[in-house]
Backbone as numpy.savetxt, mean C-alpha at the origin, in Angstrom:
# Nx Ny Nz CAx CAy CAz Cx Cy Cz
28.78 1.06 -26.28 27.93 2.25 -26.28 28.82 3.49 -26.28
28.50 4.44 -27.14 29.30 5.65 -27.26 29.12 6.53 -26.04
30.24 6.99 -25.47 30.19 7.88 -24.32 29.84 9.29 -24.74
29.06 9.96 -23.93 28.71 11.36 -24.16 29.51 12.20 -23.18
30.58 12.78 -23.65 31.46 13.53 -22.78 30.86 14.91 -22.48
31.38 15.50 -21.42 30.88 16.81 -21.02 29.70 16.73 -20.08
29.44 15.53 -19.51 28.33 15.37 -18.57 28.86 14.93 -17.21
28.15 15.34 -16.18 28.57 14.98 -14.82 28.50 13.47 -14.60
27.54 12.81 -15.28 27.39 11.37 -15.14 28.65 10.63 -15.57
29.25 11.08 -16.66 30.47 10.43 -17.14 31.60 10.58 -16.13
31.66 11.74 -15.49 32.73 11.97 -14.51 32.50 11.17 -13.24
31.26 11.15 -12.75 30.97 10.51 -11.46 30.88 8.99 -11.57
30.12 8.50 -12.55 29.85 7.07 -12.62 30.88 6.30 -13.44
31.27 6.88 -14.57 32.16 6.14 -15.47 33.62 6.51 -15.31
33.89 7.51 -14.45 35.29 7.85 -14.15 36.05 8.51 -15.27
35.35 9.14 -16.21 36.04 9.81 -17.31 36.69 11.10 -16.80
37.93 11.36 -17.18 38.64 12.55 -16.74 39.11 13.40 -17.92
38.36 13.38 -19.00 38.70 14.23 -20.14 38.39 15.68 -19.80
38.82 16.60 -20.63 38.65 18.02 -20.33 37.17 18.40 -20.22
36.34 17.86 -21.10 34.92 18.21 -21.09 34.23 17.72 -19.81
34.53 16.47 -19.40 33.89 15.92 -18.21 34.40 16.60 -16.94
35.70 16.95 -16.93 36.23 17.69 -15.79 35.61 19.07 -15.70
35.36 19.69 -16.83 34.71 21.00 -16.83 33.28 20.90 -16.32
32.58 19.81 -16.68 31.20 19.61 -16.21 31.19 19.42 -14.70
32.13 18.64 -14.17 32.20 18.43 -12.73 32.55 19.73 -12.00
33.47 20.51 -12.57 33.86 21.78 -11.97 32.67 22.75 -11.93
31.90 22.79 -13.01 30.74 23.68 -13.05 29.70 23.27 -12.03
29.51 21.96 -11.87 28.55 21.46 -10.87 28.97 21.85 -9.47
30.26 21.66 -9.15 30.75 21.99 -7.81 30.63 23.49 -7.52
30.88 24.31 -8.55 30.76 25.76 -8.36 29.30 26.15 -8.10
28.39 25.55 -8.87 26.97 25.84 -8.67 26.50 25.36 -7.31
26.96 24.20 -6.90 26.56 23.66 -5.60 27.09 24.52 -4.46
28.36 24.94 -4.57 28.94 25.79 -3.52 28.19 27.12 -3.42
27.84 27.70 -4.57 27.11 28.97 -4.58 25.71 28.80 -3.99
25.06 27.69 -4.33 23.73 27.44 -3.78 23.78 27.25 -2.27
24.74 26.49 -1.77 24.87 26.26 -0.34 25.16 27.57 0.40
25.96 28.43 -0.24 26.27 29.71 0.38 25.01 30.58 0.45
24.21 30.58 -0.61 22.97 31.36 -0.61 22.01 30.85 0.46
21.95 29.51 0.61 21.08 28.93 1.64 21.59 29.32 3.03
22.90 29.30 3.21 23.48 29.64 4.50 23.21 31.10 4.86
23.24 31.98 3.87 23.03 33.40 4.11 21.54 33.77 4.13
20.68 32.79 3.85 19.25 33.06 3.86 18.72 33.72 2.62
19.49 33.70 1.54 19.04 34.32 0.28 18.11 33.41 -0.50
18.21 32.11 -0.25 17.35 31.13 -0.93 16.93 30.06 0.07
15.73 29.52 -0.10 15.34 28.40 0.78 16.17 27.18 0.45
16.42 26.31 1.43 17.25 25.12 1.18 16.62 24.19 0.16
17.48 23.60 -0.68 17.00 22.68 -1.71 16.63 21.33 -1.12
17.38 20.88 -0.11 17.12 19.61 0.56 16.60 19.91 1.97
15.51 19.29 2.35 14.84 19.62 3.60 14.61 18.36 4.44
14.23 18.59 5.68 13.94 17.50 6.62 12.68 16.76 6.15
12.72 15.42 6.04 11.56 14.69 5.53 10.46 14.44 6.55
10.65 14.83 7.83 9.69 14.48 8.88 8.26 14.93 8.56
8.02 16.19 8.11 6.63 16.58 7.79 6.01 15.73 6.68
6.82 15.37 5.67 6.31 14.55 4.57 5.98 13.15 5.06
6.84 12.59 5.90 6.60 11.25 6.45 5.31 11.23 7.27
5.10 12.27 8.07 3.89 12.35 8.90 2.64 12.50 8.03
2.74 13.32 6.96 1.57 13.52 6.08 1.23 12.23 5.34
2.24 11.49 4.90 1.98 10.21 4.23 1.31 9.25 5.20
1.76 9.26 6.46 1.13 8.40 7.46 -0.35 8.74 7.63
-0.68 10.02 7.63 -2.08 10.44 7.75 -2.88 10.03 6.51
-2.26 10.15 5.33 -2.94 9.75 4.10 -3.24 8.25 4.10
-2.29 7.47 4.56 -2.48 6.02 4.57 -3.48 5.60 5.64
-3.50 6.29 6.76 -4.51 6.00 7.78 -5.91 6.31 7.27
-6.00 7.29 6.35 -7.30 7.64 5.77 -7.74 6.66 4.70
-6.87 5.70 4.36 -7.25 4.67 3.39 -6.59 4.80 2.03
-5.69 5.75 1.85 -5.01 5.92 0.57 -3.76 5.05 0.53
-3.60 4.29 -0.53 -2.41 3.46 -0.69 -1.31 4.21 -1.40
-0.13 3.61 -1.44 1.02 4.25 -2.09 0.75 4.57 -3.57
0.13 3.66 -4.36 -0.15 4.00 -5.76 -1.08 5.20 -5.90
-2.08 5.31 -5.02 -3.02 6.43 -5.10 -2.33 7.74 -4.72
-1.48 7.70 -3.69 -0.73 8.90 -3.31 0.22 9.31 -4.43
0.87 8.30 -5.05 1.79 8.59 -6.15 1.06 9.24 -7.32
-0.16 8.80 -7.58 -0.94 9.35 -8.68 -1.25 10.83 -8.46
-1.54 11.20 -7.21 -1.90 12.59 -6.91 -0.68 13.50 -6.79
0.48 12.93 -6.46 1.67 13.76 -6.27 2.59 13.78 -7.49
2.43 12.81 -8.39 3.32 12.73 -9.53 4.66 12.09 -9.20
4.76 11.48 -8.01 5.97 10.79 -7.60 5.79 9.28 -7.82
6.86 8.53 -7.65 6.77 7.09 -7.83 6.20 6.43 -6.57
5.51 5.32 -6.75 4.96 4.59 -5.61 6.07 4.04 -4.73
7.22 3.71 -5.34 8.36 3.21 -4.56 8.86 4.28 -3.60
8.96 5.52 -4.08 9.41 6.61 -3.22 8.44 6.84 -2.07
7.14 6.78 -2.37 6.14 6.94 -1.31 6.28 5.84 -0.28
6.54 4.62 -0.75 6.73 3.51 0.18 7.94 3.70 1.08
9.03 4.19 0.50 10.24 4.44 1.31 9.98 5.53 2.34
9.31 6.60 1.92 9.03 7.69 2.85 8.07 7.25 3.95
7.17 6.33 3.63 6.23 5.86 4.64 6.95 5.13 5.76
8.05 4.45 5.42 8.84 3.75 6.43 9.95 4.61 7.01
10.27 5.70 6.31 11.34 6.57 6.76 12.73 6.05 6.46
12.81 4.98 5.63 14.09 4.38 5.31 14.24 4.26 3.79
15.48 4.36 3.33 15.76 4.23 1.91 15.88 2.76 1.53
16.20 2.49 0.27 16.27 1.11 -0.22 17.38 0.30 0.44
18.42 0.98 0.95 19.51 0.28 1.62 19.26 0.11 3.12
18.08 0.50 3.58 17.73 0.33 4.98 18.16 1.45 5.90
18.83 2.46 5.35 19.28 3.58 6.18 18.19 4.65 6.28
18.12 5.37 7.40 17.10 6.43 7.55 17.27 7.51 6.49
16.15 8.01 6.00 16.18 9.10 5.02 16.45 10.40 5.77
17.55 11.05 5.45 17.95 12.26 6.15 17.33 13.51 5.56
17.31 13.60 4.22 16.79 14.80 3.55 16.08 14.40 2.27
15.14 15.23 1.85 14.46 15.04 0.57 14.44 16.37 -0.17
14.20 16.31 -1.46 14.18 17.52 -2.29 12.98 18.39 -1.90
13.18 19.68 -1.98 12.13 20.63 -1.63 10.88 20.44 -2.48
11.07 20.13 -3.77 9.93 19.91 -4.66 9.15 18.67 -4.24
9.86 17.62 -3.82 9.19 16.40 -3.33 8.36 16.71 -2.10
8.93 17.49 -1.18 8.19 17.88 0.02 6.92 18.65 -0.33
7.02 19.58 -1.27 5.87 20.40 -1.64 4.77 19.54 -2.27
5.16 18.60 -3.11 4.16 17.74 -3.76 3.41 16.90 -2.74
4.15 16.38 -1.76 3.52 15.52 -0.76 2.61 16.32 0.16
3.08 17.48 0.59 2.31 18.27 1.54 1.04 18.85 0.93
1.01 19.00 -0.40 -0.19 19.52 -1.06 -1.13 18.41 -1.52
-0.78 17.17 -1.24 -1.64 16.04 -1.64 -2.86 15.99 -0.73
-4.07 16.07 -1.29 -5.27 16.04 -0.45 -5.61 14.62 -0.01
-6.36 14.51 1.06 -6.86 13.22 1.51 -8.10 12.87 0.69
-7.97 11.87 -0.17 -9.06 11.46 -1.06 -9.68 10.20 -0.47
-10.85 10.34 0.10 -11.52 9.20 0.72 -12.40 8.48 -0.29
-12.49 7.18 -0.12 -13.43 6.40 -0.93 -14.84 6.72 -0.45
-15.86 6.53 -1.31 -17.23 6.72 -0.83 -17.51 5.93 0.42
-18.31 6.49 1.32 -18.54 5.87 2.62 -19.03 4.44 2.48
-19.92 4.18 1.54 -20.46 2.83 1.37 -19.34 1.86 0.99
-18.43 2.31 0.11 -17.32 1.45 -0.30 -16.41 1.16 0.89
-16.16 2.17 1.72 -15.29 1.95 2.87 -15.89 0.89 3.80
-17.17 1.03 4.08 -17.82 0.07 4.97 -17.79 -1.32 4.38
-18.04 -1.40 3.06 -18.06 -2.70 2.39 -16.69 -3.38 2.46
-15.63 -2.66 2.06 -14.29 -3.25 2.01 -13.82 -3.60 3.42
-14.04 -2.71 4.38 -13.55 -2.95 5.73 -14.25 -4.11 6.41
-15.48 -4.39 6.04 -16.23 -5.46 6.70 -16.13 -6.80 5.98
-15.36 -6.86 4.89 -15.24 -8.12 4.14 -14.65 -9.25 4.98
-13.52 -9.04 5.70 -12.97 -10.15 6.48 -13.97 -10.72 7.49
-14.68 -9.84 8.21 -15.65 -10.31 9.20 -16.79 -11.06 8.52
-17.21 -10.59 7.35 -18.30 -11.24 6.64 -17.89 -12.63 6.15
-16.67 -12.74 5.64 -16.17 -14.04 5.18 -16.03 -15.01 6.34
-15.58 -14.51 7.48 -15.48 -15.37 8.67 -16.86 -15.85 9.11
-17.86 -14.95 9.01 -19.21 -15.33 9.38 -19.74 -16.44 8.47
-19.37 -16.37 7.17 -19.78 -17.42 6.25 -19.14 -18.76 6.64
-17.88 -18.74 7.03 -17.21 -19.97 7.46 -17.83 -20.51 8.74
-18.20 -19.63 9.65 -18.85 -20.07 10.89 -20.24 -20.64 10.61
-20.81 -20.25 9.47 -22.10 -20.81 9.05 -21.92 -22.21 8.49
-20.66 -22.55 8.11 -20.40 -23.87 7.56 -19.91 -23.87 6.13
-19.85 -22.69 5.51 -19.36 -22.60 4.14 -17.83 -22.69 4.14
-17.28 -23.53 3.29 -15.82 -23.60 3.16 -15.34 -22.45 2.26
-14.06 -22.16 2.36 -13.52 -21.09 1.53 -13.56 -21.45 0.05
-13.45 -22.72 -0.26 -13.54 -23.14 -1.67 -14.96 -22.93 -2.20
-15.96 -23.19 -1.36 -17.34 -22.94 -1.78 -17.59 -21.44 -1.97
-17.02 -20.64 -1.07 -17.16 -19.19 -1.22 -16.48 -18.71 -2.50
-15.31 -19.29 -2.80 -14.59 -18.93 -4.02 -15.42 -19.27 -5.26
-16.07 -20.44 -5.24 -16.90 -20.84 -6.38 -18.11 -19.92 -6.53
-18.73 -19.55 -5.42 -19.92 -18.69 -5.47 -19.58 -17.29 -5.96
-18.42 -16.77 -5.53 -18.06 -15.40 -5.89 -17.32 -15.30 -7.22
-16.76 -16.44 -7.67 -16.02 -16.42 -8.93 -14.57 -16.02 -8.79
-14.06 -16.07 -7.56 -12.66 -15.72 -7.33 -11.89 -16.95 -6.88
-10.57 -16.83 -6.90 -9.74 -17.98 -6.56 -9.77 -18.23 -5.05
-9.43 -19.46 -4.70 -9.37 -19.82 -3.28 -8.34 -18.97 -2.54
-7.19 -18.74 -3.20 -6.13 -17.96 -2.56 -6.58 -16.53 -2.26
-7.36 -15.95 -3.18 -7.86 -14.59 -2.97 -8.82 -14.53 -1.78
-9.74 -15.50 -1.72 -10.70 -15.53 -0.61 -9.97 -15.78 0.71
-9.00 -16.67 0.68 -8.23 -16.97 1.91 -7.52 -15.71 2.40
-6.87 -14.99 1.49 -6.13 -13.78 1.88 -7.07 -12.69 2.37
-8.23 -12.56 1.72 -9.20 -11.56 2.15 -9.75 -11.89 3.54
-9.98 -13.17 3.80 -10.52 -13.57 5.10 -9.55 -13.23 6.23
-8.27 -13.41 5.97 -7.27 -13.10 6.99 -6.81 -11.66 6.94
-7.34 -10.88 5.98 -7.00 -9.46 5.89 -5.58 -9.19 5.46
-5.02 -10.07 4.61 -3.63 -9.90 4.19 -3.49 -9.43 2.75
-4.58 -8.98 2.13 -4.48 -8.46 0.77 -5.50 -7.35 0.57
-5.36 -6.64 -0.53 -6.28 -5.57 -0.87 -7.06 -5.97 -2.11
-8.15 -5.25 -2.36 -9.02 -5.61 -3.48 -9.66 -4.35 -4.04
-9.94 -4.39 -5.34 -10.62 -3.25 -5.95 -12.02 -3.11 -5.39
-12.51 -1.87 -5.37 -13.81 -1.60 -4.75 -14.94 -2.36 -5.44
-14.92 -2.37 -6.79 -16.02 -3.05 -7.49 -15.99 -4.56 -7.21
-14.78 -5.16 -7.13 -14.68 -6.57 -6.78 -15.17 -6.81 -5.35
-14.77 -5.88 -4.46 -15.19 -6.00 -3.06 -16.69 -5.94 -2.91
-17.34 -5.06 -3.66 -18.80 -4.96 -3.59 -19.46 -6.25 -4.05
-18.91 -6.86 -5.11 -19.48 -8.11 -5.62 -19.38 -9.22 -4.56
-18.19 -9.37 -3.97 -18.02 -10.39 -2.93 -18.91 -10.10 -1.74
-19.03 -8.84 -1.38 -19.87 -8.46 -0.24 -21.33 -8.85 -0.48
-21.83 -8.58 -1.68 -23.23 -8.89 -1.98 -23.49 -10.39 -1.98
-22.55 -11.17 -2.55 -22.72 -12.63 -2.59 -22.66 -13.21 -1.18
-21.66 -12.78 -0.40 -21.47 -13.34 0.94 -22.55 -12.90 1.91
-23.18 -11.76 1.66 -24.29 -11.34 2.51 -25.43 -12.33 2.44
-25.67 -12.89 1.25 -26.70 -13.91 1.09 -26.25 -15.26 1.66
-24.97 -15.58 1.48 -24.45 -16.85 1.99 -24.47 -16.88 3.52
-24.30 -15.73 4.12 -24.24 -15.67 5.58 -25.55 -16.11 6.23
-26.66 -15.87 5.54 -27.97 -16.20 6.10 -28.54 -17.48 5.50
-27.69 -18.19 4.73 -28.13 -19.42 4.07 -27.24 -20.57 4.52
-27.86 -21.69 4.85 -27.08 -22.87 5.24 -26.48 -23.54 4.01
-25.26 -24.07 4.10 -24.67 -24.81 2.98 -25.39 -26.14 2.79
-25.22 -26.78 1.64 -25.88 -28.06 1.38 -25.49 -29.12 2.43
-26.49 -29.84 2.93 -26.25 -30.90 3.92 -27.10 -32.12 3.60
-27.18 -32.46 2.32 -28.03 -33.56 1.89 -27.39 -34.92 2.13
-26.08 -34.99 2.09 -25.38 -36.27 2.24 -24.57 -36.28 3.53
-24.21 -37.46 4.02 -23.37 -37.53 5.22 -22.04 -36.79 5.04
-21.47 -36.89 3.83 -20.20 -36.20 3.58 -20.35 -34.69 3.70
-21.47 -34.17 3.18 -21.69 -32.73 3.26 -21.90 -32.28 4.70
-22.65 -33.07 5.47 -22.88 -32.71 6.87 -21.58 -32.76 7.68
-20.73 -33.73 7.36 -19.43 -33.82 8.04 -18.56 -32.63 7.69
-18.60 -32.24 6.42 -17.81 -31.10 5.97 -18.26 -29.82 6.67
-19.57 -29.63 6.78 -20.10 -28.44 7.45 -19.67 -28.42 8.91
-19.75 -29.55 9.58 -19.37 -29.61 10.99 -17.89 -29.31 11.18
-17.06 -29.87 10.30 -15.61 -29.60 10.40 -15.29 -28.14 10.13
-15.98 -27.54 9.15 -15.73 -26.13 8.84 -16.12 -25.23 10.00
-17.28 -25.52 10.62 -17.71 -24.73 11.77 -16.72 -24.85 12.92
-16.27 -26.07 13.19 -15.32 -26.28 14.29 -14.00 -25.57 14.02
-13.54 -25.66 12.79 -12.29 -24.99 12.42 -12.42 -23.47 12.56
-13.56 -22.93 12.12 -13.78 -21.48 12.19 -13.88 -21.01 13.63
-14.58 -21.78 14.48 -14.69 -21.39 15.89 -13.32 -21.40 16.57
-12.47 -22.34 16.18 -11.15 -22.43 16.78 -10.26 -21.27 16.37
-10.36 -20.83 15.11 -9.49 -19.78 14.60 -10.01 -18.37 14.88
-11.33 -18.22 14.97 -11.90 -16.88 15.18 -12.89 -16.91 16.35
-12.41 -17.17 17.56 -13.33 -17.25 18.71 -14.04 -15.93 18.99
-13.37 -14.80 18.77 -14.00 -13.49 19.03 -15.18 -13.27 18.10
-14.97 -13.55 16.80 -16.07 -13.40 15.84 -17.20 -14.37 16.16
-16.85 -15.58 16.58 -17.87 -16.57 16.93 -18.70 -16.11 18.12
-18.04 -15.51 19.11 -18.77 -15.01 20.29 -19.73 -13.88 19.90
-19.26 -12.99 19.00 -20.12 -11.89 18.58 -21.36 -12.39 17.84
-21.18 -13.48 17.09 -22.31 -14.04 16.33 -23.14 -15.03 17.15
-22.66 -15.33 18.36 -23.40 -16.24 19.23 -23.32 -17.69 18.83
-22.18 -18.08 18.20 -22.05 -19.48 17.77 -20.88 -20.14 18.47
-20.36 -19.51 19.53 -19.20 -20.08 20.24 -19.64 -21.29 21.05
């Protein structure tokens, strides 16, 4: 690949020391020194700032239900950067000391965009609803067949270890609302045994939910 001389990248990363690359590095250092001096004298606001306010604002956004991709969409930043700032650590595991002023401004001006109230209630109550279906005797595979989703997706949703699109969540919520008040098939001895085992397994794993539903 042909090198493009006269750029700071060639001097810093590729170690080129030709006249053009040395001149580019010298110009960068002069500009940086002048900028730091202006910041020190109070003539310009600092280019790199403390990330604490941005980290706190991201925490508030995520508590309100906004994920990293949604925050990234509103700020114009990458979802990876939002994820790093949410933890306060960079990709190498070290604490983030400073961030660019423009990054700070984008994050601080990001509004809290809430999902419609009905959607929030629906998505947040999915794990409890799925557990209630299991306590009724429905297996997760039966729930997966009824809703049209994979067993792994239903399993993860029941334990609250994954996220789901709102429209998908509404569909599962509507199907499981009917399943919760309907007994699973118990026409054969095998089906009755399966229902009994599912109820026992659900009561063992979710005793709090079972107590609330009065099936403990």
